[in-house]
C-alpha positions as CSV (number, residue, x, y, z in Angstrom):
1,M,-0.1,0.1,0.0
2,F,1.2,3.6,-0.5
3,A,0.4,6.6,1.5
4,V,-0.3,10.2,0.5
5,F,-1.1,13.1,2.7
6,V,-2.2,16.6,2.5
7,L,0.1,18.6,4.7
8,S,-2.0,21.9,4.9
9,T,-3.2,21.3,8.7
10,L,0.1,19.7,9.7
11,L,2.3,22.8,8.6
12,G,-0.2,25.6,9.6
13,G,-1.3,26.3,6.0
14,A,0.4,26.4,2.5
15,P,3.4,28.0,1.8
16,Q,3.1,31.3,1.0
17,G,2.2,31.9,-2.6
18,S,1.8,28.3,-3.6
19,A,-0.5,25.2,-3.2
20,T,0.1,22.7,-0.6
21,P,2.4,20.1,-1.3
22,L,1.7,16.4,-1.2
23,A,3.6,13.4,0.6
24,Y,3.7,9.9,-0.7
25,V,5.8,6.7,1.1
26,C,7.9,4.6,-1.2
27,Y,8.2,1.0,0.0
28,R,10.8,-1.7,-0.6
29,S,10.5,-3.7,-3.9
30,L,9.9,-7.5,-3.1
31,E,12.2,-8.7,-6.1
32,A,14.5,-7.3,-8.7
33,V,12.3,-5.0,-11.3
34,V,12.7,-5.9,-15.0
35,V,12.4,-2.3,-16.9
36,D,10.3,-3.1,-19.7
37,G,7.4,-0.5,-19.1
38,R,4.6,-3.2,-18.5
39,L,4.6,-3.2,-14.5
40,D,3.9,-6.9,-14.1
41,E,6.1,-7.6,-11.0
42,S,4.6,-8.4,-7.9
43,S,5.8,-5.4,-6.0
44,W,4.3,-3.1,-8.8
45,Q,1.0,-4.8,-8.1
46,R,0.9,-4.3,-4.6
47,V,1.6,-0.5,-4.6
48,Q,-1.5,1.5,-5.7
49,W,-1.3,4.4,-8.0
50,S,-0.9,7.8,-6.7
51,E,-3.9,10.3,-6.9
52,P,-4.6,11.5,-10.5
53,F,-2.5,14.7,-11.6
54,V,-3.9,18.1,-11.7
55,D,-3.0,21.3,-13.5
56,I,0.3,23.0,-12.3
57,L,-1.8,26.0,-11.0
58,G,-3.7,23.8,-8.7
59,T,-7.3,25.0,-8.2
60,D,-6.8,28.1,-10.2
61,G,-6.1,25.9,-13.4
62,S,-8.5,23.7,-15.3
63,A,-9.0,20.3,-14.1
64,P,-7.0,17.8,-16.7
65,G,-9.0,16.1,-19.4
66,L,-6.9,13.1,-19.2
67,R,-5.6,10.7,-16.4
68,T,-1.9,10.9,-15.3
69,Q,-0.6,8.9,-12.1
70,F,2.8,7.4,-10.6
71,K,3.9,4.7,-8.6
72,M,7.3,4.3,-6.9
73,L,9.6,1.6,-5.1
74,W,13.3,1.1,-4.1
75,D,15.9,-1.4,-3.1
76,D,19.8,-1.2,-2.3
77,A,20.5,-0.1,-6.0
78,Y,17.9,1.6,-7.5
79,L,15.0,4.0,-7.2
80,Y,12.1,2.8,-9.2
81,I,9.6,5.1,-10.9
82,A,6.3,4.1,-12.8
83,A,3.7,6.5,-14.5
84,F,0.7,5.9,-16.7
85,I,-0.2,8.6,-18.9
86,E,-3.8,8.2,-20.5
87,E,-3.7,9.4,-24.0
88,P,-6.2,8.2,-26.9
89,H,-3.6,9.6,-29.7
90,V,-0.3,8.4,-28.6
91,W,2.4,10.5,-30.6
92,A,6.2,11.5,-30.4
93,T,8.8,12.6,-32.9
94,L,12.1,13.2,-30.9
95,T,14.5,10.3,-30.9
96,E,17.8,11.6,-29.7
97,R,19.1,11.8,-26.1
98,D,19.2,15.1,-24.6
99,A,16.7,16.7,-26.9
100,V,14.2,19.2,-25.6
101,M,11.7,16.6,-24.9
102,Y,8.6,18.7,-23.9
103,H,8.5,19.8,-27.4
104,D,6.7,16.3,-27.5
105,D,4.0,15.0,-25.1
106,D,6.4,13.9,-22.1
107,F,6.7,12.6,-18.6
108,E,8.9,14.5,-16.2
109,V,10.6,13.6,-13.0
110,F,12.5,16.0,-10.5
111,L,14.5,15.2,-7.8
112,D,16.0,17.3,-4.7
113,P,17.5,14.7,-2.3
114,D,18.3,17.1,0.3
115,G,15.7,19.6,0.0
116,D,18.0,22.6,-0.3
117,T,16.6,23.7,-3.6
118,H,20.1,23.6,-5.1
119,Q,21.5,20.7,-6.8
120,Y,18.7,18.6,-8.5
121,Y,17.9,16.3,-11.1
122,E,15.5,16.5,-14.0
123,I,14.5,13.5,-16.1
124,E,12.3,13.6,-19.2
125,I,10.8,11.1,-21.3
126,N,8.6,10.9,-24.5
127,A,6.5,7.9,-25.9
128,L,9.4,6.7,-28.2
129,G,11.4,6.2,-24.8
130,S,13.7,9.0,-25.8
131,V,15.2,10.5,-22.6
132,W,16.5,14.0,-21.5
133,D,18.4,14.1,-18.0
134,L,19.5,17.1,-16.7
135,F,21.6,18.3,-13.5
136,L,20.5,21.9,-12.3
137,V,23.1,23.7,-10.2
138,K,20.4,26.3,-9.0
139,P,16.8,26.9,-10.2
140,Y,16.6,29.1,-13.3
141,R,15.5,32.0,-11.3
142,D,18.6,31.9,-9.5
143,G,20.9,31.7,-12.4
144,G,20.9,28.1,-13.0
145,P,22.6,26.5,-15.0
146,A,20.8,23.4,-16.2
147,I,23.7,20.8,-17.2
148,S,22.1,19.0,-20.3
149,A,25.4,17.4,-21.1
150,W,25.3,15.4,-17.6
151,D,23.8,12.0,-17.9
152,I,22.6,9.4,-15.2
153,R,24.9,6.7,-15.9
154,E,23.3,3.1,-16.1
155,L,19.9,4.9,-16.2
156,R,17.4,2.2,-17.3
157,S,14.0,3.3,-18.8
158,A,11.2,1.9,-20.9
159,V,7.7,2.7,-22.6
160,A,4.9,0.3,-23.4
161,V,2.5,2.0,-25.6
162,D,-1.1,0.7,-25.2
163,G,-2.0,1.1,-28.8
164,T,-0.3,2.3,-31.6
165,I,2.2,5.3,-31.6
166,N,2.0,8.1,-34.4
167,D,-1.1,6.4,-36.0
168,P,-4.4,8.7,-36.0
169,S,-6.4,6.0,-37.6
170,D,-7.1,4.3,-34.4
171,T,-7.8,5.5,-30.6
172,D,-5.1,4.2,-28.0
173,R,-5.5,4.2,-24.1
174,G,-2.0,5.4,-23.3
175,W,1.6,4.5,-22.4
176,T,3.5,3.4,-19.5
177,V,6.9,4.4,-18.2
178,E,9.3,2.8,-16.1
179,F,12.5,4.1,-14.6
180,A,15.3,2.2,-12.6
181,I,17.6,5.2,-11.3
182,P,20.9,4.0,-10.0
183,W,21.3,5.5,-6.2
184,K,25.1,5.9,-7.4
185,A,24.2,8.2,-9.8
186,I,22.1,10.6,-7.9
187,T,23.4,10.6,-4.5
188,E,26.1,13.2,-4.8
189,A,23.3,16.0,-3.9
190,A,22.0,13.7,-1.2
191,P,22.5,14.1,2.5
192,G,25.9,12.5,3.1
193,R,26.2,11.4,-0.4
194,Q,24.3,8.2,0.5
195,R,21.3,6.6,-0.6
196,P,18.0,7.1,2.0
197,S,17.4,5.2,4.8
198,D,14.0,4.3,6.4
199,G,12.1,7.2,7.1
200,D,14.5,9.7,5.1
201,Q,12.7,12.4,2.9
202,W,13.4,13.8,-0.5
203,R,11.6,16.6,-2.4
204,V,10.1,14.9,-5.4
205,N,7.5,16.1,-8.0
206,F,6.3,15.0,-11.1
207,S,4.9,16.5,-14.7
208,R,3.3,15.6,-17.6
209,V,3.1,18.1,-20.8
210,D,0.4,17.6,-23.1
211,W,-0.1,19.5,-26.6
212,D,-3.2,19.8,-28.2
213,M,-3.3,17.9,-31.6
214,E,-5.3,17.9,-34.6
215,I,-4.9,15.4,-37.6
216,E,-4.4,16.7,-41.0
217,E,-4.2,14.2,-43.9
218,G,-3.4,11.3,-41.5
219,V,-0.8,12.9,-39.5
220,Y,-0.7,14.5,-36.2
221,H,0.1,18.2,-36.0
222,K,-0.1,20.5,-32.8
223,V,-3.1,23.2,-32.9
224,T,-1.9,26.5,-33.7
225,D,-3.1,29.9,-32.8
226,P,-4.3,31.4,-36.1
227,A,-3.4,34.9,-34.8
228,T,0.4,34.1,-34.4
229,G,0.8,30.7,-36.1
230,R,2.4,29.3,-33.3
231,P,1.2,26.3,-31.4
232,V,-1.2,27.0,-28.6
233,P,0.4,26.7,-25.3
234,E,1.0,23.2,-23.7
235,H,-0.9,21.8,-20.7
236,N,1.1,21.3,-17.7
237,W,-0.3,18.5,-15.4
238,V,1.7,17.6,-12.1
239,W,1.6,15.6,-8.9
240,S,2.0,18.3,-6.3
241,P,0.5,21.5,-7.9
242,Q,3.3,24.7,-8.0
243,G,0.8,27.6,-7.7
244,A,2.6,28.8,-10.9
245,V,3.4,27.7,-14.3
246,N,7.0,26.6,-13.2
247,M,8.5,23.2,-12.2
248,H,11.6,25.0,-11.1
249,M,10.7,25.8,-7.6
250,P,11.7,22.8,-5.7
251,E,10.5,24.1,-2.5
252,R,6.8,23.5,-3.8
253,W,7.4,20.0,-4.8
254,G,6.0,17.1,-2.8
255,F,7.5,14.9,-0.2
256,V,8.7,11.3,-0.7
257,Q,9.3,9.4,2.7
258,F,11.3,6.2,2.0
259,S,10.5,3.0,4.2
260,D,11.9,-0.3,4.8
261,R,8.5,-1.9,4.8
262,L,8.3,-4.4,1.7
263,A,5.5,-3.3,-0.8
264,G,2.2,-4.4,0.3
265,D,3.4,-5.4,4.1
266,G,1.1,-2.7,5.8
267,V,1.4,0.7,6.0
268,A,4.1,3.1,7.1
269,P,3.0,6.6,8.6
270,F,4.1,9.8,6.9
271,V,6.0,11.7,9.6
272,V,5.9,15.4,9.4
273,D,9.2,17.6,9.5
274,A,8.7,19.8,12.2
275,D,11.2,22.0,10.9
276,E,9.2,22.5,7.4
277,P,7.5,25.7,8.8
278,V,10.5,27.1,9.7
279,R,12.3,26.7,6.3
280,Q,9.0,27.9,4.5
281,A,8.9,31.0,6.8
282,L,12.7,31.7,5.3
283,R,11.3,31.1,2.0
284,A,9.0,33.7,2.3
285,V,11.8,36.1,3.5
286,Y,13.6,35.0,0.3
287,H,10.5,35.7,-2.3
288,A,10.0,39.1,-0.4
289,Q,13.7,40.2,-0.7
290,R,13.5,39.4,-4.5
291,V,10.6,41.8,-4.8
292,H,12.1,44.3,-2.6
293,R,15.5,44.1,-4.7
294,A,13.5,44.5,-7.8
295,D,11.6,47.5,-6.9
296,A,14.3,49.4,-4.6
297,G,17.6,47.9,-6.6
298,W,19.1,46.6,-2.9
299,Y,18.0,44.2,-0.5
300,A,16.2,45.2,2.5
301,E,18.2,45.0,6.2
302,G,15.1,43.6,8.3
303,L,11.4,42.5,8.1
304,E,10.1,46.0,8.7
305,Q,11.2,47.1,5.1
306,L,9.7,43.5,3.5
307,K,6.0,43.2,2.8
308,L,5.2,40.0,4.7
309,T,1.8,40.4,5.8
310,A,1.5,36.5,6.3
311,F,4.6,36.1,8.2
312,D,3.7,34.1,11.2
313,P,4.7,36.3,14.4
314,A,6.0,33.3,16.2
315,E,8.7,32.9,13.4
316,R,9.9,36.4,14.4
317,V,11.3,34.9,17.6
318,G,15.1,34.3,16.8
319,F,15.0,35.6,13.4
320,A,18.2,37.0,12.3
321,M,19.4,38.5,9.2
322,Q,22.7,40.1,7.6
323,A,22.3,42.0,4.5
324,T,24.1,44.3,2.0
325,S,22.9,45.7,-0.9
326,L,24.0,42.9,-3.5
327,Q,23.5,40.0,-0.6
328,Y,21.9,38.7,2.4
329,T,21.4,35.7,4.7
330,A,18.6,35.1,7.0
331,S,18.3,32.6,9.6
332,L,15.6,31.1,12.3
333,P,16.2,28.7,15.0
334,A,15.5,25.0,14.6
335,R,11.9,23.5,16.1
336,A,13.4,20.1,15.9
337,G,16.5,19.4,18.0
338,T,19.1,22.2,18.0
339,G,20.8,24.6,15.6
340,R,19.3,27.2,12.9
341,W,18.0,27.1,9.5
342,H,19.6,29.6,6.9
343,I,18.7,31.0,3.5
344,R,20.7,33.1,1.2
345,D,19.8,35.5,-1.6
346,D,20.4,32.6,-4.1
347,G,17.7,30.6,-2.2
348,K,19.9,27.8,-1.0
349,V,18.4,26.6,2.4
350,W,20.7,24.9,4.8
351,H,21.2,23.5,8.4
352,T,23.8,24.4,11.3
353,P,24.1,22.7,14.6
């Protein structure tokens, strides 16, 4: 069994300016997984699908017209991810690795192992099984860059199409994705550079890009805007809504907690991190500082200069900030254990004892 939790009440409300992140418990696989896109192993059968994806904006967006869901498993060597993408007309064009995959319909995975919003991973795949994998040093808003030449060594992936790809003459059911991501390739950004242990949590999200299509002379084409001649904007459907059309806000991704329980062997409770409200309070300072610098040309030296109407008064206790016109750091005491949480002008979050 899987577990999904809405954290709004537990975290005292959604992060400022975003929808509430979701949470998922990832269980151990019973056996080695054959990556063929078919999901016929016992372990896959024993974990349920996630809830269906929603618009990236959350409740402010339109409900998706097609279903998308995922599952996750893990073992000592791999993180396994599977997804079902409902699609009556499966199509894809891109065949080269590291092509800009969202120019096709695609499925996307985002992983921030230590939750600091820096050094995270993105993997995209289309219905032909073509993969684009990237390493993000920082989010684009903080200067990036995205390293497209970086590859996940020994990544295993597969797609199974329930129907016929690039054939408009019939109606398809959709396509299924399966990944085996080796821990040794993605732990450089993980705490202690180690794979997860029981109870550890990563920030994770999933996205589906879906283009409106039409059929002309037996061939799929993107629907275009008559006024511009360009394709109409794509749909962005996600697991945990972002509150904005931007996947590169890792602080708004969901939480995945790893459990040593075997798939189907009971339910492991999700444990809310007591320090998440502290990190979100610092994130509110970060966003307010961005607005202040855009308006004034410099960073504020204190909270009184920032427009933080939603900042919890309780979080002002112990707050500290050091700022110049070009940079700043802010910090708050941890709620769980000792030490302090910090944030700086490029958005990186970290803890000191």
